[in-house]
N, C-alpha and C positions, 0 to 999 in steps of 0.2 A: 189603937185611938189613934186617929188623924187629931192630931195639936195644932195646925198651919192655922191661920190667919180666914172667916170663912169667908175673904173676899178672892184667896188667892185661888186662880184656877190650879188644875191637874194637867190639862196641858197649856200650850204658849198661845194655843187660840179658845182657850176657855174650859168648861165644864164637860165640857157634850165628849161623847168616846174619837170621834171624827171630825173635823173642819166642816162635809157637807155636813151632819148634825147640826153640830152650831151654828150655820148660818140658815138652817132651815126644810134642808132638803128638796126634794128636788123642785119644786114651784120655787123655791127662793132661788134655786143656781139656775130654773131660768130667765126670771127676773135677773138675773147680774148678767148672764149672755145675752138679755134683749137688751139692759141698759148698756152693758159694755158698746155695741154694737149703737148706738144711739147716741155713745158720745161721742164714735170717731166720725158717724152723718154731721156731728153735729161742729164738730171743731178742730175736727184735725185733718186736714189736706194730705198730709206726709202718709198716711195708713191708708186713705180711705181710696187714694190712686192706687193701691197694691190689693181693691176688693174689687169682686163682680159691681154688676149696679142691682140687681139682684140680691139682698144679704140672708136674703133666709134660708140657705144649703150654708152659709158660716156661720148662722144662729144657730143653729141644730146641732151642731158637729162641734161648736164653743162650749155648750151645753155636754153635749154626750164627755166630751175630754175633761170637761171639770166636772161633774158626776163623778167622773171615777177617780180621776187625780185625789180631791176633797177626802176618798174613802163612803164614796159612794156605789152606786151599780155600775158599770163597768162597759154602760155604754160605747161609748167609742171603741174599747177595746173586740166586743163582741162582734161590733156592725164594720169595720174599717179596717182590723188590725190592729197592729203597732204604732203606737202615734209617730213613732220618727220625726219627732221635731225638726232637728235637723233638717232631712232630706228634705221633707214635705213644705220649707221654708225657703230650704235653698233659692230658689228659683225670682226671689225677690229683696229686693239692695237693702241689706238691714244694717247700717250702722248706730250708732251710739243713742242721737242722736233720734234715730226710727223706735229702738229698744225704749228710748227713757219715751217718748209719744206714748208706746203701748202702756206703758207701768203707772202712764197716767189718766190715761183714758181706765185703766182698772180703778184705779184709787177713785175717781171719779165716782164709777160705778157702782163701784165700795158701800161708796156716801152717796148716794143716788140712794142705794133700796135700802139704807136704813142699815147695814150690819154694824152690831154689837163690838168697840173697838178692837174689843182683844181679838178677831176673829178676822178683824177689817187688819188688824195693823199685820197677824201672823199669815194673811194672804198677799196684800200687796208686797212682804214682806219677800218669799219664793216664787211670786210668780213677775216679781222681778227679775229673779235669779233666775230667773229660766225664757222671761225677753234678754235677757242680759248676754245668757248662751250664745242664741238662735243669729246674733252680730254674725255679718260672715264680710265686713264689709271695713276700712279702716274706717275713723273717721281722722277730716280733715285734723292736722296738727296748729294752732288758733298763734304758734307765735311763729311762722310763719306768712 
């Protein structure tokens, strides 16, 4: 017998077996990828400068990556192999500001698509860790 309060989730992202399911599956993950790139286009010149003019391939690859990373179909792995995030992002200048900006855009995207609070908090935290792991430039020392 489960004696936890009804409001307590069985996972940090909610009651579903995976974050992919908790978010709402394929359609919602695609909405998230599209919302992310819409926000980058609207409000992040730092990130936009790293991207091609046509964002359609970027949108598709983010959708594919997030799908598998969240526990859904491993589309990225099936189509492109291992993500090798650090290698694939090494050509871009990623400092603390760029990593924080990526995280901000993703958090706004999660809010924009109306993700429930538990899955939103979980994904924002975990994806922020991933963004920070891609840093390849030291940020300027504010004391100098």
